[in-house]
Residue, then its C-alpha position, 0 to 999 in steps of 0.5 A: x679907238x673907243x672903249x668897248x661899247x657894251x659897258x664901262x670897265x668899272x661896271x664890268x669889273x664889278x659884275x664879273x663880266x669880261x669886255x674886250x675889243x679885238x682887231x680882225x684886220x689888218x692883224x688879228x689881236x686884242x686891242x683892249x681887255x679888262x682884268x675880269x676877262x684875263x682872270x676868266x681865261x686864267x691868264x696872270x694879267x691883262x698884259x699876258x692876254x693881249x698878245x693872244x689871238x682868237x685862234x688860241x682861245x677858241x677850242x674849236x677853230x670851225x666855231x671861230x669861223x662860224x662866229x666871225x661869219x655871223x658877225x660880218x653878215x649880221x653886224x652883231x651877235x647877241x649870244x654865241x655859246x662856245x668853248x674857250x681854251x684857258x691858260x695853260x690848257x683848260x676849258x671854259x664855256x662862254x657866251x659872247x655878245x659882240x658888235x662888228x665895225x668896219x672903218x670904210x676909210x682905212x678898211x680896218x675891221x674889229x669888234x667889241x665884245x662882252x664875254x660871260x663865263x657860263x661853265x656852271x650853267x653848262x655843267x648843270x645843263x649837261x647833267x640835266x641832259x644826261x638825266x633826261x637822256x637816261x630817263x628817256x632811254x629807260x622809258x623807251x626800253x620799257x615793254x609797257x606804254x608809258x605816258x604823261x598827261x596835263x591837267x586837261x588830260x592832253x598827252x605831253x610825253x609818251x615812250x616809244x612803246x606807246x608811239x608804236x602802239x598808236x602807229x604815229x611818231x611821238x611828236x604827232x601824239x603830243x597834245x592829243x587826248x584819248x578821244x583821238x585814239x580810242x572809241x568814244x565810250x572807252x575814251x570817256x572811261x579813261x577821262x573819268x579815271x584821269x579826272x578822278x586822280x586829278x580831283x582826289x590825288x589817289x592812284x588807280x592801280x592794276x585796272x584791267x581793261x579791254x582796248x581797241x587797237x588801231x588795226x581794229x583788234x582788241x587787247x586786254x591790258x592792265x593799267x596803273x595811273x598816278x598823280x603828278x605834282x609840281x614843286x608846290x605840291x599841286x597836282x598838274x597832271x597824271x602818269x600812266x603805265x599800261x601793260x598788254x596782257x592779251x597773250x597772258x590772258x589768252x593763255x589763262x583762258x586756254x588753261x582754264x578751258x582745259x581745266x573745265x574740260x577735264x572737270x566736264x569729264x567728271x561731270x559726265x561720269x556723274x551724269x552716267x552714274x546719277x542723272x538726277x544729281x547731274x540735272x540738279x547741278x545744272x539747274x543750280x548753276x543756272x540759278x546762281x548765274x542768273x542771280x550773279x547777273x542781277x548783281x551786275x557781276x563781271x564775266x569772270x566772276x559769273x564764270x566762277x559762279x557757274x563752275x561752282x554750281x556745276x561742280x558743287x555736288x561732284x563729291x557725291x560720285x563717291x557716295x553709294x547710290x542706295x544712299x543717294x536715292x534712298x526713299x524716306x529718312x536717312x540714318x545718322x550714319x548715312x546722313x554723315x556720309x552724304x555730308x562728306x560730299x562737300x569735303x570730297x569735292x573740295x579735296x578733288x579740286x583744291x589743288x587746281x589753280x583757278x582765277x577765283x576761289x572755286x574750291x572754297x566756294x564749293x566747300x562752303x555751300x552748305x554753311x549757314x549764316x547762323x553757324x548751323x551749316x556744315x562742315x565747318x559751322x562758319x557764320x556771317x561774313x566768314x562765308x563767301x558771297x558766292x557760297x551764299x548764292x550757291x546755298x540759296x540756289x541749292x535749296x531752291x532747286x532741290x525743293x522744286x524738283x522731283x527726286x527718286x525718294x520724293x515728289x517735287x515740293x514746288x516753288x512756293x514751298x521752296x520760297x517758304x523755306x528761304x523766306x523763313x530762314x532769311x537773315x538767319x540761315x540765308x543771305x537776305x539780299x540774295x533771297x530778295x533777288x530770288x523772290x523778285x525773279x520768282x514774282x516776275x515769272x508768276x511764281x514759277x521756276x524762272x531758271x527753266x526759261x533759260 
Protein backbone atom coordinates (compact mmCIF):
# COMPACT_ATOMS: atom_id res chain seq x y z
CA UNK A 1 0.00 0.00 0.00
CA UNK A 2 1.07 3.57 -0.59
CA UNK A 3 2.20 5.93 2.11
CA UNK A 4 -0.48 8.18 3.68
CA UNK A 5 -1.67 10.68 1.12
CA UNK A 6 -1.79 13.86 3.13
CA UNK A 7 1.86 14.71 3.50
CA UNK A 8 5.16 12.97 3.06
CA UNK A 9 6.89 11.55 6.12
CA UNK A 10 9.83 13.95 6.11
CA UNK A 11 7.59 17.02 5.89
CA UNK A 12 5.26 15.64 8.56
CA UNK A 13 8.17 15.03 10.91
CA UNK A 14 9.38 18.61 10.46
CA UNK A 15 5.87 20.02 11.09
CA UNK A 16 5.30 17.84 14.14
CA UNK A 17 2.25 16.16 12.58
CA UNK A 18 1.43 12.48 13.11
CA UNK A 19 0.53 10.45 10.01
CA UNK A 20 -0.68 6.89 9.70
CA UNK A 21 -2.51 4.27 7.69
CA UNK A 22 -4.94 2.08 9.60
CA UNK A 23 -6.62 -1.15 8.51
CA UNK A 24 -10.31 -1.60 9.38
CA UNK A 25 -10.77 -5.04 7.82
CA UNK A 26 -10.04 -7.84 7.63
CA UNK A 27 -8.22 -6.87 10.87
CA UNK A 28 -7.96 -3.61 12.77
CA UNK A 29 -4.35 -2.54 13.08
CA UNK A 30 -1.90 0.16 12.15
CA UNK A 31 -0.19 -0.47 8.83
CA UNK A 32 2.22 2.44 9.15
CA UNK A 33 2.87 5.37 11.47
CA UNK A 34 5.54 8.04 11.68
CA UNK A 35 7.73 8.78 14.68
CA UNK A 36 5.85 12.00 15.49
CA UNK A 37 2.63 10.08 16.12
CA UNK A 38 4.49 7.65 18.37
CA UNK A 39 5.87 10.56 20.41
CA UNK A 40 2.46 12.31 20.44
CA UNK A 41 0.88 9.19 21.97
CA UNK A 42 3.92 8.78 24.25
CA UNK A 43 4.97 5.36 22.90
CA UNK A 44 8.70 4.62 23.08
CA UNK A 45 8.94 3.81 19.36
CA UNK A 46 7.06 3.31 16.12
CA UNK A 47 7.31 -0.45 16.58
CA UNK A 48 5.70 -0.16 20.01
CA UNK A 49 2.70 1.71 18.52
CA UNK A 50 2.08 -0.51 15.46
CA UNK A 51 0.37 -3.40 17.33
CA UNK A 52 -1.99 -1.02 19.15
CA UNK A 53 -5.59 -0.78 17.93
CA UNK A 54 -7.94 2.20 17.80
CA UNK A 55 -9.96 0.57 20.58
CA UNK A 56 -6.98 1.14 22.86
CA UNK A 57 -6.34 4.70 21.68
CA UNK A 58 -9.83 6.24 21.64
CA UNK A 59 -10.67 7.27 25.17
CA UNK A 60 -14.38 6.96 24.39
CA UNK A 61 -15.25 3.95 22.22
CA UNK A 62 -18.61 5.49 21.25
CA UNK A 63 -16.72 8.37 19.65
CA UNK A 64 -14.59 5.87 17.76
CA UNK A 65 -17.74 4.27 16.27
CA UNK A 66 -19.12 7.69 15.33
CA UNK A 67 -15.82 8.53 13.64
CA UNK A 68 -15.75 5.29 11.62
CA UNK A 69 -19.41 5.68 10.63
CA UNK A 70 -18.78 9.20 9.30
CA UNK A 71 -15.69 8.00 7.51
CA UNK A 72 -17.53 5.19 5.72
CA UNK A 73 -20.56 7.32 4.87
CA UNK A 74 -18.72 10.46 3.74
CA UNK A 75 -15.49 8.97 2.40
CA UNK A 76 -13.44 11.50 4.34
CA UNK A 77 -13.47 13.45 7.59
CA UNK A 78 -11.86 16.87 7.45
CA UNK A 79 -11.62 17.39 11.22
CA UNK A 80 -12.72 15.16 14.06
CA UNK A 81 -11.75 16.28 17.55
CA UNK A 82 -11.59 13.63 20.22
CA UNK A 83 -9.74 12.52 23.29
CA UNK A 84 -6.98 9.89 22.85
CA UNK A 85 -5.50 7.66 25.51
CA UNK A 86 -1.70 7.96 25.52
CA UNK A 87 0.86 5.47 26.86
CA UNK A 88 0.72 4.35 29.56
CA UNK A 89 -2.63 5.92 30.58
CA UNK A 90 -2.80 9.65 30.09
CA UNK A 91 -4.99 11.77 27.80
CA UNK A 92 -4.40 14.03 24.81
CA UNK A 93 -6.81 16.00 22.67
CA UNK A 94 -6.28 15.39 18.95
CA UNK A 95 -7.79 16.49 15.65
CA UNK A 96 -8.01 13.74 13.02
CA UNK A 97 -8.20 14.29 9.27
CA UNK A 98 -8.75 11.04 7.34
CA UNK A 99 -9.72 9.52 3.97
CA UNK A 100 -11.49 6.18 3.65
CA UNK A 101 -10.55 3.57 1.06
CA UNK A 102 -12.19 0.24 0.17
CA UNK A 103 -10.59 -2.10 -2.32
CA UNK A 104 -13.43 -3.64 -4.30
CA UNK A 105 -11.46 -6.67 -5.50
CA UNK A 106 -10.40 -7.79 -2.03
CA UNK A 107 -12.88 -6.03 0.30
CA UNK A 108 -10.00 -4.58 2.30
CA UNK A 109 -10.90 -1.36 4.17
CA UNK A 110 -8.42 1.14 5.52
CA UNK A 111 -8.01 4.87 5.99
CA UNK A 112 -5.12 7.26 5.81
CA UNK A 113 -4.97 9.87 8.52
CA UNK A 114 -3.25 12.93 9.86
CA UNK A 115 -3.32 13.58 13.60
CA UNK A 116 -2.50 16.89 15.27
CA UNK A 117 -2.11 17.42 19.00
CA UNK A 118 -4.61 20.12 20.04
CA UNK A 119 -4.30 19.66 23.80
CA UNK A 120 -2.96 23.16 24.37
CA UNK A 121 -5.81 24.72 22.40
CA UNK A 122 -8.39 22.58 24.18
CA UNK A 123 -7.02 23.51 27.58
CA UNK A 124 -7.23 27.16 26.59
CA UNK A 125 -10.77 26.66 25.23
CA UNK A 126 -11.81 24.99 28.46
CA UNK A 127 -10.36 27.84 30.47
CA UNK A 128 -12.14 30.37 28.28
CA UNK A 129 -15.35 28.37 28.49
CA UNK A 130 -15.06 28.23 32.27
CA UNK A 131 -14.47 31.96 32.43
CA UNK A 132 -17.37 32.55 30.04
CA UNK A 133 -19.67 30.35 32.13
CA UNK A 134 -18.52 32.06 35.30
CA UNK A 135 -19.11 35.48 33.74
CA UNK A 136 -22.55 34.46 32.42
CA UNK A 137 -23.53 32.98 35.80
CA UNK A 138 -22.42 36.18 37.47
CA UNK A 139 -24.50 38.26 35.04
CA UNK A 140 -27.55 36.03 35.33
CA UNK A 141 -27.53 36.11 39.12
CA UNK A 142 -27.36 39.89 39.31
CA UNK A 143 -30.70 41.49 40.32
CA UNK A 144 -30.16 44.22 37.71
CA UNK A 145 -30.63 44.44 33.96
CA UNK A 146 -27.16 44.18 32.38
CA UNK A 147 -26.68 44.66 28.65
CA UNK A 148 -24.00 45.23 26.03
CA UNK A 149 -24.40 47.19 22.80
CA UNK A 150 -22.26 47.60 19.71
CA UNK A 151 -21.26 50.90 18.09
CA UNK A 152 -24.65 51.09 16.36
CA UNK A 153 -26.42 50.73 19.74
CA UNK A 154 -27.64 47.23 18.89
CA UNK A 155 -27.90 44.78 21.78
CA UNK A 156 -25.23 42.08 21.55
CA UNK A 157 -25.58 40.46 24.99
CA UNK A 158 -28.08 40.62 27.85
CA UNK A 159 -28.42 38.85 31.17
CA UNK A 160 -31.40 36.83 32.41
CA UNK A 161 -32.89 39.76 34.37
CA UNK A 162 -32.99 41.91 31.21
CA UNK A 163 -34.62 39.11 29.20
CA UNK A 164 -37.22 38.53 31.91
CA UNK A 165 -38.06 42.22 31.94
CA UNK A 166 -38.42 42.25 28.17
CA UNK A 167 -40.45 39.01 28.34
CA UNK A 168 -38.51 37.55 25.44
CA UNK A 169 -35.78 34.91 25.13
CA UNK A 170 -32.31 36.41 25.03
CA UNK A 171 -31.78 35.20 21.44
CA UNK A 172 -34.78 37.27 20.30
CA UNK A 173 -33.33 40.39 21.91
CA UNK A 174 -29.88 40.24 20.31
CA UNK A 175 -29.58 42.60 17.34
CA UNK A 176 -32.45 44.81 18.44
CA UNK A 177 -32.30 48.38 19.75
CA UNK A 178 -34.09 50.39 22.44
CA UNK A 179 -36.64 51.42 19.81
CA UNK A 180 -37.90 47.81 19.82
CA UNK A 181 -38.75 47.92 23.53
CA UNK A 182 -39.49 51.52 24.60
CA UNK A 183 -41.63 54.46 23.41
CA UNK A 184 -39.89 56.53 20.75
CA UNK A 185 -39.22 59.61 22.90
CA UNK A 186 -37.73 57.42 25.62
CA UNK A 187 -35.63 55.39 23.16
CA UNK A 188 -34.29 58.61 21.62
CA UNK A 189 -32.99 59.72 25.02
CA UNK A 190 -31.34 56.32 25.53
CA UNK A 191 -29.76 56.53 22.07
CA UNK A 192 -28.50 60.03 22.85
CA UNK A 193 -26.84 58.74 26.04
CA UNK A 194 -25.21 55.82 24.20
CA UNK A 195 -23.94 58.07 21.41
CA UNK A 196 -22.54 60.52 23.96
CA UNK A 197 -20.51 57.70 25.51
CA UNK A 198 -19.35 56.42 22.11
CA UNK A 199 -18.25 59.91 21.12
CA UNK A 200 -16.65 61.13 24.36
CA UNK A 201 -15.61 57.94 26.13
CA UNK A 202 -17.20 59.30 29.30
CA UNK A 203 -19.44 57.19 31.49
CA UNK A 204 -22.95 58.16 32.61
CA UNK A 205 -23.29 57.20 36.26
CA UNK A 206 -26.45 56.93 38.35
CA UNK A 207 -28.94 58.50 35.94
CA UNK A 208 -32.50 58.28 37.29
CA UNK A 209 -35.11 57.49 34.64
CA UNK A 210 -38.72 56.39 34.30
CA UNK A 211 -39.28 53.54 31.85
CA UNK A 212 -42.43 52.05 30.33
CA UNK A 213 -42.63 48.29 30.82
CA UNK A 214 -44.10 45.80 28.36
CA UNK A 215 -47.16 45.40 30.61
CA UNK A 216 -47.92 49.12 30.27
CA UNK A 217 -46.79 50.11 33.77
CA UNK A 218 -44.04 52.61 34.57
CA UNK A 219 -41.09 52.03 36.82
CA UNK A 220 -38.27 54.15 38.15
CA UNK A 221 -34.73 53.00 37.49
CA UNK A 222 -31.18 54.15 38.03
CA UNK A 223 -28.79 53.50 35.14
CA UNK A 224 -25.03 53.51 34.71
CA UNK A 225 -23.43 53.19 31.26
CA UNK A 226 -19.74 52.87 30.41
CA UNK A 227 -17.73 52.58 27.17
CA UNK A 228 -16.31 49.24 25.95
CA UNK A 229 -12.89 49.16 24.28
CA UNK A 230 -11.10 46.73 21.98
CA UNK A 231 -7.45 45.72 22.36
CA UNK A 232 -6.28 48.80 20.49
CA UNK A 233 -8.14 51.16 22.79
CA UNK A 234 -10.92 51.98 20.32
CA UNK A 235 -14.45 52.31 21.67
CA UNK A 236 -16.55 49.52 20.17
CA UNK A 237 -19.74 49.77 22.20
CA UNK A 238 -21.31 50.35 25.58
CA UNK A 239 -22.23 48.38 28.67
CA UNK A 240 -25.20 49.31 30.83
CA UNK A 241 -26.49 48.36 34.26
CA UNK A 242 -30.05 49.36 35.17
CA UNK A 243 -31.54 48.81 38.62
CA UNK A 244 -35.28 48.96 39.31
CA UNK A 245 -35.83 51.50 42.08
CA UNK A 246 -39.63 51.59 41.87
CA UNK A 247 -40.32 49.91 45.20
CA UNK A 248 -37.70 52.02 46.95
CA UNK A 249 -39.00 55.18 45.28
CA UNK A 250 -42.55 54.35 46.35
CA UNK A 251 -41.40 53.78 49.92
CA UNK A 252 -39.52 57.07 49.83
CA UNK A 253 -42.61 58.81 48.45
CA UNK A 254 -44.77 57.32 51.20
CA UNK A 255 -42.22 58.26 53.85
CA UNK A 256 -41.99 61.78 52.48
CA UNK A 257 -45.78 62.01 52.37
CA UNK A 258 -45.97 60.99 56.01
CA UNK A 259 -43.40 63.62 56.99
CA UNK A 260 -45.19 66.31 54.98
CA UNK A 261 -48.47 65.34 56.65
CA UNK A 262 -46.83 65.64 60.06
CA UNK A 263 -45.47 69.07 59.21
CA UNK A 264 -48.88 70.04 57.84
CA UNK A 265 -50.27 69.54 61.35
CA UNK A 266 -47.76 72.08 62.63
CA UNK A 267 -48.81 74.36 59.78
CA UNK A 268 -52.41 74.06 60.93
CA UNK A 269 -51.34 75.01 64.42
CA UNK A 270 -49.64 78.09 62.98
CA UNK A 271 -52.78 78.94 61.00
CA UNK A 272 -54.96 78.75 64.10
CA UNK A 273 -52.54 80.89 66.08
CA UNK A 274 -51.61 83.44 63.39
CA UNK A 275 -53.68 83.37 60.16
CA UNK A 276 -51.63 86.22 58.65
CA UNK A 277 -48.34 84.30 58.87
CA UNK A 278 -50.02 81.17 57.53
CA UNK A 279 -51.36 83.10 54.54
CA UNK A 280 -47.91 84.57 54.00
CA UNK A 281 -46.11 81.21 53.86
CA UNK A 282 -48.64 79.80 51.40
CA UNK A 283 -48.15 82.75 49.06
CA UNK A 284 -44.35 82.55 49.40
CA UNK A 285 -44.48 78.84 48.50
CA UNK A 286 -46.53 79.66 45.41
CA UNK A 287 -44.10 82.39 44.30
CA UNK A 288 -41.07 80.15 44.87
CA UNK A 289 -42.65 77.24 43.02
CA UNK A 290 -43.44 79.48 40.03
CA UNK A 291 -39.84 80.71 39.91
CA UNK A 292 -38.62 77.09 39.96
CA UNK A 293 -40.90 76.33 37.05
CA UNK A 294 -39.35 79.19 35.08
CA UNK A 295 -35.92 77.76 35.90
CA UNK A 296 -36.95 74.36 34.51
CA UNK A 297 -36.26 72.48 37.73
CA UNK A 298 -37.48 68.90 38.02
CA UNK A 299 -40.45 67.75 40.08
CA UNK A 300 -38.43 66.68 43.13
CA UNK A 301 -36.56 69.96 43.35
CA UNK A 302 -39.77 71.96 42.94
CA UNK A 303 -41.35 69.92 45.73
CA UNK A 304 -38.43 70.77 48.01
CA UNK A 305 -38.81 74.44 47.15
CA UNK A 306 -42.56 74.38 47.84
CA UNK A 307 -42.03 72.71 51.23
CA UNK A 308 -39.34 75.23 52.15
CA UNK A 309 -41.78 78.05 51.31
CA UNK A 310 -44.53 76.51 53.41
CA UNK A 311 -42.25 75.88 56.40
CA UNK A 312 -39.87 78.83 56.36
CA UNK A 313 -41.74 80.81 59.06
CA UNK A 314 -42.80 77.82 61.18
CA UNK A 315 -40.43 79.00 63.90
CA UNK A 316 -42.70 82.00 64.49
CA UNK A 317 -45.07 79.68 66.32
CA UNK A 318 -42.92 80.27 69.42
CA UNK A 319 -42.90 84.09 69.13
CA UNK A 320 -45.49 86.01 71.21
CA UNK A 321 -48.35 87.35 69.07
CA UNK A 322 -48.04 90.81 70.55
CA UNK A 323 -44.58 91.01 69.01
CA UNK A 324 -45.52 89.41 65.68
CA UNK A 325 -48.46 91.75 65.17
CA UNK A 326 -47.10 94.82 66.95
CA UNK A 327 -47.84 98.06 65.05
CA UNK A 328 -44.88 100.34 64.60
CA UNK A 329 -41.18 99.74 65.02
CA UNK A 330 -39.89 96.80 67.06
CA UNK A 331 -37.30 97.30 69.77
CA UNK A 332 -33.87 95.72 69.32
CA UNK A 333 -34.83 92.97 71.79
CA UNK A 334 -38.12 92.29 70.02
CA UNK A 335 -36.43 92.23 66.63
CA UNK A 336 -33.83 89.76 67.90
CA UNK A 337 -36.67 87.52 69.10
CA UNK A 338 -38.27 87.64 65.66
CA UNK A 339 -34.93 86.75 64.05
CA UNK A 340 -34.75 83.63 66.19
CA UNK A 341 -37.64 82.12 64.20
CA UNK A 342 -35.09 81.00 61.58
CA UNK A 343 -33.03 79.05 64.11
CA UNK A 344 -36.11 77.64 65.82
CA UNK A 345 -37.51 76.36 62.53
CA UNK A 346 -34.12 74.88 61.59
CA UNK A 347 -33.88 73.05 64.92
CA UNK A 348 -37.43 71.81 64.50
CA UNK A 349 -36.85 70.07 61.14
CA UNK A 350 -33.08 69.48 60.93
CA UNK A 351 -33.24 65.88 62.16
CA UNK A 352 -35.96 64.87 59.70
CA UNK A 353 -34.51 63.10 56.65
CA UNK A 354 -35.54 64.71 53.38
CA UNK A 355 -34.21 63.95 49.88
CA UNK A 356 -33.21 67.64 49.70
CA UNK A 357 -31.55 70.18 52.05
CA UNK A 358 -34.86 71.47 53.44
CA UNK A 359 -33.62 72.55 56.89
CA UNK A 360 -30.62 74.37 55.41
CA UNK A 361 -32.76 76.19 52.83
CA UNK A 362 -35.03 77.48 55.60
CA UNK A 363 -32.00 78.34 57.72
CA UNK A 364 -30.61 80.57 54.96
CA UNK A 365 -33.71 82.40 53.71
CA UNK A 366 -32.82 85.65 55.49
CA UNK A 367 -29.18 85.61 54.34
CA UNK A 368 -28.12 88.20 51.74
CA UNK A 369 -25.45 88.07 49.02
CA UNK A 370 -23.42 90.86 50.61
CA UNK A 371 -23.37 89.22 54.05
CA UNK A 372 -25.83 91.66 55.61
CA UNK A 373 -28.42 88.96 56.38
CA UNK A 374 -28.86 86.66 59.36
CA UNK A 375 -28.30 84.45 61.29
CA UNK A 376 -24.82 83.51 59.92
CA UNK A 377 -24.03 86.42 57.59
CA UNK A 378 -23.40 84.09 54.66
CA UNK A 379 -22.23 85.61 51.37
CA UNK A 380 -22.56 84.88 47.65
CA UNK A 381 -22.10 81.23 46.71
CA UNK A 382 -22.33 80.19 50.35
CA UNK A 383 -26.09 80.65 50.02
CA UNK A 384 -28.06 77.83 48.40
CA UNK A 385 -29.96 78.63 45.17
CA UNK A 386 -33.21 77.59 46.87
CA UNK A 387 -32.53 79.98 49.75
CA UNK A 388 -31.94 82.83 47.27
CA UNK A 389 -35.31 82.09 45.65
CA UNK A 390 -36.96 81.97 49.08
CA UNK A 391 -35.39 85.30 50.06
CA UNK A 392 -36.79 87.07 46.97
CA UNK A 393 -40.17 85.37 47.33
CA UNK A 394 -40.36 86.31 51.01
CA UNK A 395 -39.64 90.00 50.36
CA UNK A 396 -42.04 90.15 47.41
CA UNK A 397 -44.96 88.66 49.35
CA UNK A 398 -44.28 90.52 52.61
CA UNK A 399 -44.28 93.94 50.98
CA UNK A 400 -47.32 93.40 48.75
CA UNK A 401 -49.72 92.00 51.36
CA UNK A 402 -51.59 93.52 54.28
CA UNK A 403 -50.34 93.01 57.82
CA UNK A 404 -52.05 93.92 61.09
CA UNK A 405 -49.29 96.46 61.76
CA UNK A 406 -49.33 98.11 58.30
CA UNK A 407 -51.11 98.41 54.99
CA UNK A 408 -49.93 96.55 51.90
CA UNK A 409 -47.14 98.46 50.14
CA UNK A 410 -47.91 97.01 46.70
CA UNK A 411 -46.06 95.20 43.94
CA UNK A 412 -44.35 98.35 42.63
CA UNK A 413 -42.80 99.10 46.03
CA UNK A 414 -41.71 95.49 46.41
CA UNK A 415 -40.06 95.53 42.98
CA UNK A 416 -38.33 98.80 43.90
CA UNK A 417 -36.78 97.02 46.90
CA UNK A 418 -35.75 93.99 44.84
CA UNK A 419 -34.34 96.06 41.97
CA UNK A 420 -32.45 98.27 44.42
CA UNK A 421 -30.84 95.25 46.08
CA UNK A 422 -30.35 93.31 42.83
CA UNK A 423 -26.81 91.91 42.75
CA UNK A 424 -25.97 93.15 46.26
CA UNK A 425 -28.58 91.54 48.49
CA UNK A 426 -30.67 89.53 46.04
CA UNK A 427 -29.71 87.15 43.25
CA UNK A 428 -29.92 89.18 40.02
CA UNK A 429 -31.06 86.20 37.93
CA UNK A 430 -33.94 85.45 40.32
CA UNK A 431 -34.92 89.12 40.47
CA UNK A 432 -34.91 89.17 36.65
CA UNK A 433 -37.31 86.22 36.54
CA UNK A 434 -39.67 87.89 39.04
CA UNK A 435 -39.50 91.15 37.08
CA UNK A 436 -40.51 89.27 33.93
CA UNK A 437 -43.40 87.50 35.67
CA UNK A 438 -44.70 90.79 37.11
CA UNK A 439 -44.47 92.48 33.70
CA UNK A 440 -46.35 89.57 32.09
CA UNK A 441 -49.12 90.08 34.65
CA UNK A 442 -49.36 93.85 34.00
CA UNK A 443 -47.60 94.80 37.22
CA UNK A 444 -49.89 92.76 39.44
CA UNK A 445 -49.24 89.87 41.84
CA UNK A 446 -48.81 86.93 39.48
CA UNK A 447 -49.08 84.32 42.25
CA UNK A 448 -52.67 85.24 43.04
CA UNK A 449 -53.68 83.77 39.67
CA UNK A 450 -52.34 80.31 40.58
